[in-house]
A tleap script that builds the chain and sets N, CA, C and O, in Angstrom:
source leaprc.protein.ff14SB
mol = sequence {
  NHIE SER PHE PRO THR ARG ARG SER SER ASP
  LEU CYS LEU SER MET LEU CYS SER LEU ILE
  GLY THR PRO TYR ILE PRO ASP PHE SER GLU
  SER ILE LEU ILE VAL GLU ASP ILE GLY GLU
  SER VAL TYR LYS ILE ASP ARG CYS PHE PHE
  GLN LEU ALA TYR ALA GLY ILE LEU GLN LYS
  ILE ASN GLY LEU VAL LEU GLY GLN PHE ILE
  ASP CYS GLN SER LYS ASN GLY ILE PRO SER
  LEU ALA LEU LYS ASP VAL VAL GLU HIE TYR
  THR LYS ASN LEU SER ILE PRO VAL LEU GLY
  ASN PHE PRO TYR GLY HIE GLY LYS ALA LYS
  PHE THR LEU PRO ILE GLY VAL GLN VAL LYS
  LEU ASP SER SER GLN GLY VAL ILE GLU MET
  LEU GLU PRO ALA VAL LYS GLU CGLU
}
set mol.1.N position { 117.267 150.158 52.864 }
set mol.1.CA position { 118.172 151.282 53.000 }
set mol.1.C position { 119.193 151.253 51.877 }
set mol.1.O position { 119.655 150.189 51.464 }
set mol.2.N position { 119.527 152.408 51.402 }
set mol.2.CA position { 120.579 152.541 50.402 }
set mol.2.C position { 121.457 153.699 50.838 }
set mol.2.O position { 120.957 154.771 51.180 }
set mol.3.N position { 122.761 153.487 50.827 }
set mol.3.CA position { 123.640 154.508 51.368 }
set mol.3.C position { 124.973 154.494 50.630 }
set mol.3.O position { 125.676 153.483 50.659 }
set mol.4.N position { 125.340 155.597 49.966 }
set mol.4.CA position { 126.670 155.652 49.360 }
set mol.4.C position { 127.721 155.953 50.413 }
set mol.4.O position { 127.418 156.520 51.463 }
set mol.5.N position { 128.921 155.581 50.133 }
set mol.5.CA position { 130.015 155.854 51.048 }
set mol.5.C position { 131.261 156.153 50.236 }
set mol.5.O position { 131.285 155.961 49.020 }
set mol.6.N position { 132.266 156.612 50.901 }
set mol.6.CA position { 133.487 156.901 50.163 }
set mol.6.C position { 134.401 155.694 50.039 }
set mol.6.O position { 135.323 155.699 49.224 }
set mol.7.N position { 134.155 154.647 50.844 }
set mol.7.CA position { 135.055 153.503 50.761 }
set mol.7.C position { 134.453 152.289 51.453 }
set mol.7.O position { 133.521 152.390 52.251 }
set mol.8.N position { 135.016 151.151 51.121 }
set mol.8.CA position { 134.633 149.920 51.815 }
set mol.8.C position { 135.832 149.443 52.628 }
set mol.8.O position { 136.983 149.635 52.237 }
set mol.9.N position { 135.539 148.821 53.762 }
set mol.9.CA position { 136.576 148.276 54.632 }
set mol.9.C position { 136.146 146.888 55.037 }
set mol.9.O position { 135.001 146.689 55.442 }
set mol.10.N position { 137.048 145.917 54.935 }
set mol.10.CA position { 136.650 144.565 55.309 }
set mol.10.C position { 137.705 143.917 56.186 }
set mol.10.O position { 138.906 144.117 56.009 }
set mol.11.N position { 137.211 143.127 57.147 }
set mol.11.CA position { 138.108 142.465 58.078 }
set mol.11.C position { 137.428 141.247 58.683 }
set mol.11.O position { 136.201 141.168 58.742 }
set mol.12.N position { 138.227 140.320 59.123 }
set mol.12.CA position { 137.754 139.227 59.952 }
set mol.12.C position { 137.377 139.862 61.294 }
set mol.12.O position { 138.191 140.558 61.899 }
set mol.13.N position { 136.158 139.626 61.755 }
set mol.13.CA position { 135.640 140.304 62.940 }
set mol.13.C position { 136.540 140.141 64.164 }
set mol.13.O position { 136.837 141.127 64.839 }
set mol.14.N position { 136.976 138.925 64.463 }
set mol.14.CA position { 137.808 138.724 65.653 }
set mol.14.C position { 139.174 139.411 65.510 }
set mol.14.O position { 139.734 139.878 66.502 }
set mol.15.N position { 139.705 139.477 64.304 }
set mol.15.CA position { 140.975 140.183 64.073 }
set mol.15.C position { 140.778 141.691 64.227 }
set mol.15.O position { 141.617 142.377 64.811 }
set mol.16.N position { 139.680 142.194 63.706 }
set mol.16.CA position { 139.367 143.615 63.837 }
set mol.16.C position { 139.323 144.018 65.310 }
set mol.16.O position { 139.911 145.028 65.698 }
set mol.17.N position { 138.638 143.244 66.113 }
set mol.17.CA position { 138.498 143.588 67.536 }
set mol.17.C position { 139.825 143.550 68.270 }
set mol.17.O position { 140.000 144.263 69.257 }
set mol.18.N position { 140.755 142.741 67.816 }
set mol.18.CA position { 142.065 142.706 68.475 }
set mol.18.C position { 142.868 143.981 68.191 }
set mol.18.O position { 143.859 144.245 68.871 }
set mol.19.N position { 142.452 144.773 67.197 }
set mol.19.CA position { 143.135 146.023 66.874 }
set mol.19.C position { 142.593 147.216 67.653 }
set mol.19.O position { 143.245 148.258 67.718 }
set mol.20.N position { 141.401 147.074 68.246 }
set mol.20.CA position { 140.793 148.187 68.976 }
set mol.20.C position { 141.715 148.594 70.122 }
set mol.20.O position { 142.175 147.764 70.906 }
set mol.21.N position { 141.967 149.893 70.190 }
set mol.21.CA position { 142.843 150.426 71.237 }
set mol.21.C position { 144.303 150.478 70.834 }
set mol.21.O position { 145.146 150.912 71.619 }
set mol.22.N position { 144.616 150.045 69.630 }
set mol.22.CA position { 145.992 150.118 69.140 }
set mol.22.C position { 146.079 151.187 68.060 }
set mol.22.O position { 145.048 151.615 67.541 }
set mol.23.N position { 147.274 151.626 67.710 }
set mol.23.CA position { 147.409 152.607 66.631 }
set mol.23.C position { 147.141 152.013 65.245 }
set mol.23.O position { 147.169 152.734 64.248 }
set mol.24.N position { 146.887 150.721 65.179 }
set mol.24.CA position { 146.702 150.050 63.894 }
set mol.24.C position { 145.239 149.917 63.482 }
set mol.24.O position { 144.953 149.395 62.404 }
set mol.25.N position { 144.312 150.376 64.313 }
set mol.25.CA position { 142.904 150.293 63.971 }
set mol.25.C position { 142.614 151.301 62.843 }
set mol.25.O position { 142.943 152.480 62.973 }
set mol.26.N position { 142.011 150.849 61.756 }
set mol.26.CA position { 141.693 151.778 60.662 }
set mol.26.C position { 140.623 152.789 61.081 }
set mol.26.O position { 139.897 152.576 62.052 }
set mol.27.N position { 140.539 153.876 60.343 }
set mol.27.CA position { 139.479 154.852 60.540 }
set mol.27.C position { 138.283 154.390 59.703 }
set mol.27.O position { 138.361 154.348 58.475 }
set mol.28.N position { 137.212 154.054 60.349 }
set mol.28.CA position { 136.039 153.532 59.659 }
set mol.28.C position { 134.992 154.598 59.371 }
set mol.28.O position { 133.882 154.264 58.958 }
set mol.29.N position { 135.314 155.866 59.576 }
set mol.29.CA position { 134.351 156.942 59.356 }
set mol.29.C position { 133.801 156.889 57.936 }
set mol.29.O position { 134.552 156.812 56.963 }
set mol.30.N position { 132.466 156.933 57.838 }
set mol.30.CA position { 131.744 156.984 56.565 }
set mol.30.C position { 132.032 155.799 55.660 }
set mol.30.O position { 131.958 155.936 54.439 }
set mol.31.N position { 132.353 154.659 56.210 }
set mol.31.CA position { 132.651 153.494 55.379 }
set mol.31.C position { 131.557 152.445 55.524 }
set mol.31.O position { 130.744 152.486 56.448 }
set mol.32.N position { 131.561 151.517 54.595 }
set mol.32.CA position { 130.744 150.324 54.694 }
set mol.32.C position { 131.662 149.266 55.296 }
set mol.32.O position { 132.662 148.891 54.685 }
set mol.33.N position { 131.332 148.790 56.475 }
set mol.33.CA position { 132.161 147.800 57.151 }
set mol.33.C position { 131.680 146.408 56.759 }
set mol.33.O position { 130.499 146.088 56.887 }
set mol.34.N position { 132.593 145.600 56.290 }
set mol.34.CA position { 132.292 144.235 55.873 }
set mol.34.C position { 133.048 143.309 56.816 }
set mol.34.O position { 134.278 143.339 56.876 }
set mol.35.N position { 132.301 142.481 57.555 }
set mol.35.CA position { 132.925 141.578 58.513 }
set mol.35.C position { 132.492 140.146 58.253 }
set mol.35.O position { 131.405 139.890 57.734 }
set mol.36.N position { 133.351 139.231 58.620 }
set mol.36.CA position { 133.100 137.791 58.514 }
set mol.36.C position { 133.964 137.117 59.566 }
set mol.36.O position { 134.839 137.745 60.161 }
set mol.37.N position { 133.710 135.829 59.791 }
set mol.37.CA position { 134.555 135.092 60.725 }
set mol.37.C position { 134.345 133.606 60.519 }
set mol.37.O position { 133.444 133.179 59.797 }
set mol.38.N position { 135.186 132.837 61.161 }
set mol.38.CA position { 135.100 131.387 61.039 }
set mol.38.C position { 135.426 130.751 62.389 }
set mol.38.O position { 136.393 131.124 63.052 }
set mol.39.N position { 134.599 129.786 62.780 }
set mol.39.CA position { 134.873 128.997 63.969 }
set mol.39.C position { 134.694 129.690 65.301 }
set mol.39.O position { 135.220 129.212 66.307 }
set mol.40.N position { 133.970 130.805 65.351 }
set mol.40.CA position { 133.758 131.520 66.614 }
set mol.40.C position { 132.361 131.218 67.141 }
set mol.40.O position { 131.413 131.127 66.360 }
set mol.41.N position { 132.225 131.065 68.433 }
set mol.41.CA position { 130.920 130.898 69.067 }
set mol.41.C position { 130.158 132.218 68.991 }
set mol.41.O position { 130.760 133.289 68.908 }
set mol.42.N position { 128.832 132.129 69.019 }
set mol.42.CA position { 128.011 133.334 68.928 }
set mol.42.C position { 128.296 134.277 70.097 }
set mol.42.O position { 128.261 135.494 69.920 }
set mol.43.N position { 128.580 133.738 71.293 }
set mol.43.CA position { 128.864 134.641 72.416 }
set mol.43.C position { 130.149 135.435 72.174 }
set mol.43.O position { 130.272 136.560 72.658 }
set mol.44.N position { 131.101 134.875 71.441 }
set mol.44.CA position { 132.333 135.611 71.117 }
set mol.44.C position { 132.044 136.685 70.061 }
set mol.44.O position { 132.614 137.775 70.107 }
set mol.45.N position { 131.167 136.375 69.123 }
set mol.45.CA position { 130.771 137.368 68.125 }
set mol.45.C position { 130.023 138.505 68.813 }
set mol.45.O position { 130.210 139.673 68.470 }
set mol.46.N position { 129.173 138.161 69.788 }
set mol.46.CA position { 128.481 139.165 70.592 }
set mol.46.C position { 129.503 140.077 71.280 }
set mol.46.O position { 129.348 141.298 71.289 }
set mol.47.N position { 130.534 139.478 71.848 }
set mol.47.CA position { 131.595 140.249 72.509 }
set mol.47.C position { 132.279 141.195 71.522 }
set mol.47.O position { 132.585 142.338 71.863 }
set mol.48.N position { 132.514 140.725 70.317 }
set mol.48.CA position { 133.138 141.573 69.289 }
set mol.48.C position { 132.244 142.758 68.935 }
set mol.48.O position { 132.726 143.886 68.841 }
set mol.49.N position { 130.948 142.517 68.736 }
set mol.49.CA position { 130.040 143.625 68.433 }
set mol.49.C position { 129.920 144.583 69.619 }
set mol.49.O position { 129.766 145.788 69.423 }
set mol.50.N position { 129.986 144.066 70.836 }
set mol.50.CA position { 130.008 144.921 72.021 }
set mol.50.C position { 131.207 145.859 71.951 }
set mol.50.O position { 131.070 147.061 72.179 }
set mol.51.N position { 132.378 145.318 71.637 }
set mol.51.CA position { 133.587 146.142 71.506 }
set mol.51.C position { 133.428 147.181 70.412 }
set mol.51.O position { 133.777 148.345 70.609 }
set mol.52.N position { 132.899 146.773 69.249 }
set mol.52.CA position { 132.709 147.722 68.141 }
set mol.52.C position { 131.782 148.862 68.555 }
set mol.52.O position { 132.032 150.026 68.239 }
set mol.53.N position { 130.710 148.512 69.266 }
set mol.53.CA position { 129.750 149.530 69.695 }
set mol.53.C position { 130.380 150.489 70.700 }
set mol.53.O position { 130.279 151.707 70.549 }
set mol.54.N position { 131.028 149.942 71.721 }
set mol.54.CA position { 131.551 150.795 72.783 }
set mol.54.C position { 132.855 151.490 72.422 }
set mol.54.O position { 133.282 152.404 73.127 }
set mol.55.N position { 133.490 151.074 71.337 }
set mol.55.CA position { 134.652 151.804 70.814 }
set mol.55.C position { 134.208 152.898 69.845 }
set mol.55.O position { 135.035 153.657 69.340 }
set mol.56.N position { 132.888 152.979 69.584 }
set mol.56.CA position { 132.358 154.021 68.706 }
set mol.56.C position { 132.439 153.708 67.225 }
set mol.56.O position { 132.093 154.551 66.397 }
set mol.57.N position { 132.886 152.526 66.878 }
set mol.57.CA position { 133.063 152.183 65.464 }
set mol.57.C position { 131.721 152.031 64.754 }
set mol.57.O position { 131.560 152.522 63.637 }
set mol.58.N position { 130.769 151.370 65.374 }
set mol.58.CA position { 129.462 151.178 64.724 }
set mol.58.C position { 128.763 152.510 64.474 }
set mol.58.O position { 127.989 152.632 63.525 }
set mol.59.N position { 129.024 153.500 65.308 }
set mol.59.CA position { 128.398 154.801 65.139 }
set mol.59.C position { 129.049 155.611 64.012 }
set mol.59.O position { 128.472 156.598 63.556 }
set mol.60.N position { 130.221 155.216 63.565 }
set mol.60.CA position { 130.938 155.942 62.510 }
set mol.60.C position { 130.626 155.431 61.109 }
set mol.60.O position { 130.782 156.165 60.133 }
set mol.61.N position { 130.184 154.171 61.001 }
set mol.61.CA position { 130.043 153.566 59.677 }
set mol.61.C position { 128.730 153.966 59.006 }
set mol.61.O position { 127.762 154.342 59.668 }
set mol.62.N position { 128.723 153.876 57.675 }
set mol.62.CA position { 127.530 154.176 56.883 }
set mol.62.C position { 126.756 152.924 56.520 }
set mol.62.O position { 125.663 153.027 55.963 }
set mol.63.N position { 127.276 151.761 56.811 }
set mol.63.CA position { 126.583 150.514 56.504 }
set mol.63.C position { 127.393 149.335 57.003 }
set mol.63.O position { 128.593 149.438 57.257 }
set mol.64.N position { 126.697 148.197 57.138 }
set mol.64.CA position { 127.331 146.984 57.633 }
set mol.64.C position { 126.946 145.824 56.732 }
set mol.64.O position { 125.770 145.614 56.434 }
set mol.65.N position { 127.951 145.076 56.302 }
set mol.65.CA position { 127.733 143.864 55.513 }
set mol.65.C position { 128.295 142.697 56.303 }
set mol.65.O position { 129.452 142.713 56.724 }
set mol.66.N position { 127.467 141.694 56.498 }
set mol.66.CA position { 127.891 140.475 57.173 }
set mol.66.C position { 128.213 139.440 56.121 }
set mol.66.O position { 127.338 138.993 55.381 }
set mol.67.N position { 129.475 139.066 56.062 }
set mol.67.CA position { 129.886 138.015 55.143 }
set mol.67.C position { 129.521 136.655 55.706 }
set mol.67.O position { 128.557 136.519 56.460 }
set mol.68.N position { 130.280 135.675 55.342 }
set mol.68.CA position { 130.016 134.306 55.778 }
set mol.68.C position { 130.598 134.095 57.183 }
set mol.68.O position { 131.776 134.348 57.432 }
set mol.69.N position { 129.747 133.632 58.073 }
set mol.69.CA position { 130.165 133.269 59.423 }
set mol.69.C position { 130.090 131.746 59.490 }
set mol.69.O position { 129.069 131.171 59.867 }
set mol.70.N position { 131.200 131.112 59.115 }
set mol.70.CA position { 131.248 129.659 58.976 }
set mol.70.C position { 131.555 129.010 60.316 }
set mol.70.O position { 132.474 129.423 61.024 }
set mol.71.N position { 130.781 127.993 60.656 }
set mol.71.CA position { 130.947 127.253 61.903 }
set mol.71.C position { 130.920 128.191 63.107 }
set mol.71.O position { 131.711 128.050 64.039 }
set mol.72.N position { 129.996 129.148 63.069 }
set mol.72.CA position { 129.857 130.116 64.153 }
set mol.72.C position { 128.500 129.916 64.815 }
set mol.72.O position { 127.548 130.647 64.544 }
set mol.73.N position { 128.430 128.941 65.663 }
set mol.73.CA position { 127.206 128.672 66.403 }
set mol.73.C position { 127.577 128.220 67.804 }
set mol.73.O position { 128.749 128.064 68.146 }
set mol.74.N position { 126.554 128.018 68.589 }
set mol.74.CA position { 126.766 127.571 69.960 }
set mol.74.C position { 127.500 126.236 69.970 }
set mol.74.O position { 127.203 125.349 69.171 }
set mol.75.N position { 128.438 126.104 70.859 }
set mol.75.CA position { 129.211 124.870 70.982 }
set mol.75.C position { 128.680 124.021 72.136 }
set mol.75.O position { 128.168 124.554 73.120 }
set mol.76.N position { 128.801 122.720 72.012 }
set mol.76.CA position { 128.451 121.767 73.076 }
set mol.76.C position { 127.012 121.889 73.570 }
set mol.76.O position { 126.725 121.605 74.733 }
set mol.77.N position { 126.109 122.313 72.685 }
set mol.77.CA position { 124.705 122.388 73.061 }
set mol.77.C position { 124.354 123.495 74.036 }
set mol.77.O position { 123.254 123.502 74.589 }
set mol.78.N position { 125.262 124.428 74.258 }
set mol.78.CA position { 125.014 125.546 75.165 }
set mol.78.C position { 124.016 126.494 74.497 }
set mol.78.O position { 124.244 126.911 73.362 }
set mol.79.N position { 122.919 126.846 75.171 }
set mol.79.CA position { 121.938 127.767 74.580 }
set mol.79.C position { 122.586 129.103 74.239 }
set mol.79.O position { 123.440 129.599 74.974 }
set mol.80.N position { 122.171 129.673 73.124 }
set mol.80.CA position { 122.781 130.905 72.662 }
set mol.80.C position { 121.794 131.662 71.782 }
set mol.80.O position { 120.886 131.071 71.197 }
set mol.81.N position { 121.979 132.955 71.699 }
set mol.81.CA position { 121.243 133.742 70.726 }
set mol.81.C position { 121.697 133.352 69.327 }
set mol.81.O position { 122.788 132.810 69.153 }
set mol.82.N position { 120.877 133.623 68.350 }
set mol.82.CA position { 121.283 133.442 66.960 }
set mol.82.C position { 122.139 134.643 66.553 }
set mol.82.O position { 121.996 135.728 67.115 }
set mol.83.N position { 123.015 134.449 65.590 }
set mol.83.CA position { 123.873 135.526 65.095 }
set mol.83.C position { 123.024 136.716 64.656 }
set mol.83.O position { 123.374 137.864 64.927 }
set mol.84.N position { 121.921 136.445 63.988 }
set mol.84.CA position { 121.023 137.510 63.526 }
set mol.84.C position { 120.541 138.354 64.706 }
set mol.84.O position { 120.483 139.579 64.598 }
set mol.85.N position { 120.199 137.726 65.819 }
set mol.85.CA position { 119.729 138.445 67.006 }
set mol.85.C position { 120.825 139.334 67.599 }
set mol.85.O position { 120.556 140.451 68.041 }
set mol.86.N position { 122.041 138.837 67.605 }
set mol.86.CA position { 123.169 139.623 68.121 }
set mol.86.C position { 123.373 140.867 67.269 }
set mol.86.O position { 123.483 141.973 67.799 }
set mol.87.N position { 123.423 140.695 65.956 }
set mol.87.CA position { 123.646 141.833 65.054 }
set mol.87.C position { 122.507 142.838 65.175 }
set mol.87.O position { 122.745 144.044 65.233 }
set mol.88.N position { 121.277 142.347 65.214 }
set mol.88.CA position { 120.124 143.240 65.341 }
set mol.88.C position { 120.192 144.049 66.632 }
set mol.88.O position { 119.860 145.234 66.635 }
set mol.89.N position { 120.615 143.429 67.719 }
set mol.89.CA position { 120.732 144.130 69.000 }
set mol.89.C position { 121.649 145.346 68.887 }
set mol.89.O position { 121.334 146.409 69.424 }
set mol.90.N position { 122.771 145.202 68.201 }
set mol.90.CA position { 123.755 146.289 68.118 }
set mol.90.C position { 123.491 147.278 66.995 }
set mol.90.O position { 124.092 148.352 66.985 }
set mol.91.N position { 122.619 146.958 66.052 }
set mol.91.CA position { 122.393 147.848 64.910 }
set mol.91.C position { 120.995 148.438 64.855 }
set mol.91.O position { 120.746 149.323 64.037 }
set mol.92.N position { 120.068 147.980 65.697 }
set mol.92.CA position { 118.672 148.407 65.581 }
set mol.92.C position { 118.478 149.903 65.775 }
set mol.92.O position { 117.541 150.468 65.212 }
set mol.93.N position { 119.316 150.555 66.540 }
set mol.93.CA position { 119.176 151.995 66.763 }
set mol.93.C position { 120.082 152.832 65.864 }
set mol.93.O position { 120.157 154.050 66.021 }
set mol.94.N position { 120.762 152.192 64.932 }
set mol.94.CA position { 121.608 152.910 63.981 }
set mol.94.C position { 120.825 153.097 62.681 }
set mol.94.O position { 120.093 152.199 62.265 }
set mol.95.N position { 120.970 154.225 62.057 }
set mol.95.CA position { 120.272 154.477 60.785 }
set mol.95.C position { 121.175 154.100 59.618 }
set mol.95.O position { 121.539 154.941 58.795 }
set mol.96.N position { 121.529 152.819 59.564 }
set mol.96.CA position { 122.407 152.342 58.496 }
set mol.96.C position { 121.812 151.083 57.873 }
set mol.96.O position { 121.089 150.340 58.536 }
set mol.97.N position { 122.116 150.844 56.603 }
set mol.97.CA position { 121.699 149.579 56.003 }
set mol.97.C position { 122.578 148.440 56.512 }
set mol.97.O position { 123.782 148.603 56.711 }
set mol.98.N position { 121.950 147.286 56.718 }
set mol.98.CA position { 122.674 146.091 57.150 }
set mol.98.C position { 122.304 144.977 56.184 }
set mol.98.O position { 121.127 144.672 55.991 }
set mol.99.N position { 123.310 144.380 55.586 }
set mol.99.CA position { 123.118 143.283 54.641 }
set mol.99.C position { 123.742 142.034 55.245 }
set mol.99.O position { 124.916 142.048 55.616 }
set mol.100.N position { 122.974 140.956 55.349 }
set mol.100.CA position { 123.466 139.728 55.951 }
set mol.100.C position { 123.691 138.622 54.950 }
set mol.100.O position { 123.157 138.646 53.841 }
set mol.101.N position { 124.493 137.648 55.356 }
set mol.101.CA position { 124.764 136.451 54.576 }
set mol.101.C position { 125.285 136.750 53.172 }
set mol.101.O position { 124.903 136.088 52.207 }
set mol.102.N position { 126.151 137.739 53.067 }
set mol.102.CA position { 126.752 138.085 51.782 }
set mol.102.C position { 127.873 137.086 51.486 }
set mol.102.O position { 128.637 136.748 52.389 }
set mol.103.N position { 127.989 136.615 50.264 }
set mol.103.CA position { 129.011 135.600 49.951 }
set mol.103.C position { 130.429 136.175 49.952 }
set mol.103.O position { 131.029 136.406 48.903 }
set mol.104.N position { 130.931 136.392 51.140 }
set mol.104.CA position { 132.261 136.938 51.328 }
set mol.104.C position { 132.855 136.313 52.573 }
set mol.104.O position { 132.176 136.221 53.595 }
set mol.105.N position { 134.080 135.889 52.516 }
set mol.105.CA position { 134.743 135.318 53.680 }
set mol.105.C position { 135.528 134.073 53.338 }
set mol.105.O position { 136.231 134.023 52.329 }
set mol.106.N position { 135.402 133.061 54.193 }
set mol.106.CA position { 136.192 131.844 54.064 }
set mol.106.C position { 135.486 130.729 53.295 }
set mol.106.O position { 136.037 129.635 53.170 }
set mol.107.N position { 134.292 130.976 52.780 }
set mol.107.CA position { 133.524 129.938 52.092 }
set mol.107.C position { 134.013 129.668 50.684 }
set mol.107.O position { 134.896 130.359 50.174 }
set mol.108.N position { 133.428 128.651 50.057 }
set mol.108.CA position { 133.817 128.288 48.694 }
set mol.108.C position { 133.377 129.338 47.690 }
set mol.108.O position { 134.161 129.752 46.836 }
set mol.109.N position { 132.128 129.769 47.788 }
set mol.109.CA position { 131.608 130.813 46.896 }
set mol.109.C position { 131.789 132.153 47.575 }
set mol.109.O position { 131.266 132.383 48.665 }
set mol.110.N position { 132.535 133.038 46.927 }
set mol.110.CA position { 132.767 134.351 47.540 }
set mol.110.C position { 133.079 135.391 46.483 }
set mol.110.O position { 133.629 135.096 45.422 }
set mol.111.N position { 132.713 136.604 46.806 }
set mol.111.CA position { 133.020 137.748 45.961 }
set mol.111.C position { 134.286 138.408 46.479 }
set mol.111.O position { 134.565 138.378 47.678 }
set mol.112.N position { 135.034 138.992 45.592 }
set mol.112.CA position { 136.198 139.783 45.973 }
set mol.112.C position { 135.742 141.224 46.069 }
set mol.112.O position { 135.167 141.768 45.127 }
set mol.113.N position { 135.997 141.831 47.199 }
set mol.113.CA position { 135.613 143.223 47.414 }
set mol.113.C position { 136.865 144.050 47.665 }
set mol.113.O position { 137.538 143.864 48.679 }
set mol.114.N position { 137.182 144.959 46.753 }
set mol.114.CA position { 138.373 145.789 46.951 }
set mol.114.C position { 138.182 146.752 48.115 }
set mol.114.O position { 137.105 147.321 48.293 }
set mol.115.N position { 139.214 146.925 48.886 }
set mol.115.CA position { 139.184 147.832 50.030 }
set mol.115.C position { 139.420 149.252 49.538 }
set mol.115.O position { 140.310 149.507 48.728 }
set mol.116.N position { 138.610 150.163 50.042 }
set mol.116.CA position { 138.843 151.574 49.787 }
set mol.116.C position { 138.114 152.169 48.596 }
set mol.116.O position { 138.214 153.378 48.386 }
set mol.117.N position { 137.390 151.395 47.808 }
set mol.117.CA position { 136.665 151.980 46.681 }
set mol.117.C position { 135.315 152.494 47.155 }
set mol.117.O position { 134.749 152.000 48.130 }
set mol.118.N position { 134.812 153.493 46.446 }
set mol.118.CA position { 133.496 154.018 46.777 }
set mol.118.C position { 132.440 153.013 46.337 }
set mol.118.O position { 132.468 152.520 45.209 }
set mol.119.N position { 131.509 152.716 47.237 }
set mol.119.CA position { 130.462 151.740 46.952 }
set mol.119.C position { 129.109 152.291 47.373 }
set mol.119.O position { 129.014 153.268 48.115 }
set mol.120.N position { 128.062 151.634 46.878 }
set mol.120.CA position { 126.691 151.916 47.299 }
set mol.120.C position { 126.114 150.609 47.803 }
set mol.120.O position { 126.197 149.585 47.125 }
set mol.121.N position { 125.535 150.639 48.981 }
set mol.121.CA position { 124.950 149.460 49.595 }
set mol.121.C position { 123.437 149.619 49.601 }
set mol.121.O position { 122.916 150.600 50.132 }
set mol.122.N position { 122.741 148.674 49.023 }
set mol.122.CA position { 121.281 148.637 49.044 }
set mol.122.C position { 120.884 147.344 49.738 }
set mol.122.O position { 120.833 146.285 49.113 }
set mol.123.N position { 120.605 147.435 51.036 }
set mol.123.CA position { 120.307 146.233 51.808 }
set mol.123.C position { 118.940 145.653 51.458 }
set mol.123.O position { 118.723 144.452 51.620 }
set mol.124.N position { 118.019 146.481 50.985 }
set mol.124.CA position { 116.697 145.962 50.627 }
set mol.124.C position { 116.761 145.080 49.388 }
set mol.124.O position { 115.957 144.158 49.245 }
set mol.125.N position { 117.696 145.346 48.500 }
set mol.125.CA position { 117.888 144.541 47.291 }
set mol.125.C position { 119.024 143.527 47.426 }
set mol.125.O position { 119.183 142.660 46.568 }
set mol.126.N position { 119.815 143.630 48.499 }
set mol.126.CA position { 120.946 142.728 48.697 }
set mol.126.C position { 122.076 142.986 47.720 }
set mol.126.O position { 122.696 142.050 47.216 }
set mol.127.N position { 122.348 144.271 47.450 }
set mol.127.CA position { 123.309 144.640 46.407 }
set mol.127.C position { 124.380 145.582 46.958 }
set mol.127.O position { 124.091 146.530 47.688 }
set mol.128.N position { 125.616 145.289 46.586 }
set mol.128.CA position { 126.721 146.216 46.788 }
set mol.128.C position { 127.205 146.583 45.393 }
set mol.128.O position { 127.574 145.713 44.605 }
set mol.129.N position { 127.200 147.871 45.098 }
set mol.129.CA position { 127.604 148.341 43.774 }
set mol.129.C position { 128.874 149.179 43.900 }
set mol.129.O position { 128.920 150.127 44.684 }
set mol.130.N position { 129.898 148.831 43.134 }
set mol.130.CA position { 131.110 149.645 43.117 }
set mol.130.C position { 130.846 150.859 42.244 }
set mol.130.O position { 130.366 150.721 41.118 }
set mol.131.N position { 131.154 152.051 42.751 }
set mol.131.CA position { 130.895 153.294 42.046 }
set mol.131.C position { 132.129 153.825 41.330 }
set mol.131.O position { 132.085 154.871 40.682 }
set mol.132.N position { 133.225 153.093 41.454 }
set mol.132.CA position { 134.457 153.487 40.779 }
set mol.132.C position { 135.258 152.219 40.489 }
set mol.132.O position { 135.056 151.189 41.132 }
set mol.133.N position { 136.160 152.302 39.526 }
set mol.133.CA position { 136.966 151.104 39.228 }
set mol.133.C position { 137.849 150.711 40.402 }
set mol.133.O position { 138.312 151.560 41.164 }
set mol.134.N position { 138.072 149.413 40.531 }
set mol.134.CA position { 138.934 148.910 41.601 }
set mol.134.C position { 140.411 149.045 41.250 }
set mol.134.O position { 141.264 149.042 42.138 }
set mol.135.N position { 140.712 149.161 39.981 }
set mol.135.CA position { 142.088 149.342 39.533 }
set mol.135.C position { 142.147 150.531 38.600 }
set mol.135.O position { 141.159 150.875 37.952 }
set mol.136.N position { 143.294 151.149 38.536 }
set mol.136.CA position { 143.481 152.335 37.706 }
set mol.136.C position { 144.086 151.933 36.362 }
set mol.136.O position { 145.055 151.177 36.306 }
set mol.137.N position { 143.502 152.449 35.284 }
set mol.137.CA position { 144.060 152.184 33.957 }
set mol.137.C position { 145.286 153.043 33.744 }
set mol.137.O position { 145.375 154.164 34.244 }
set mol.138.N position { 146.233 152.499 32.992 }
set mol.138.CA position { 147.435 153.282 32.691 }
set mol.138.C position { 147.342 153.843 31.306 }
set mol.138.O position { 148.255 154.536 30.858 }
savepdb mol mol.pdb
quit
């Protein structure tokens, strides 16, 4: 899938979900949503995607990029779905590109993604292309 959008929006997934229902939640209409997290169990990530779906946010976006989810697995040997299975469950009926394991988040290797620039997401090639400069020349 390849889909242009008017802007990119990125947030730590658990922080994003804490904004749902407040006046501080951004408008994600027609955006590429980039999420990442650190130290969360998969069941908590599932809960976050449940909130995104039922708040209508997933239905508004033009694409989803999963950054680095560091130390986000089942704790104490408790059986759990894989992160990939959780994301697939919430996105399989959406006609949007989904790119996983993008080097963005709390890891050592990461890309800087400016918020609000127009981008093109090609999930089949694993590419995010900025369609405009991130800074304005004077």
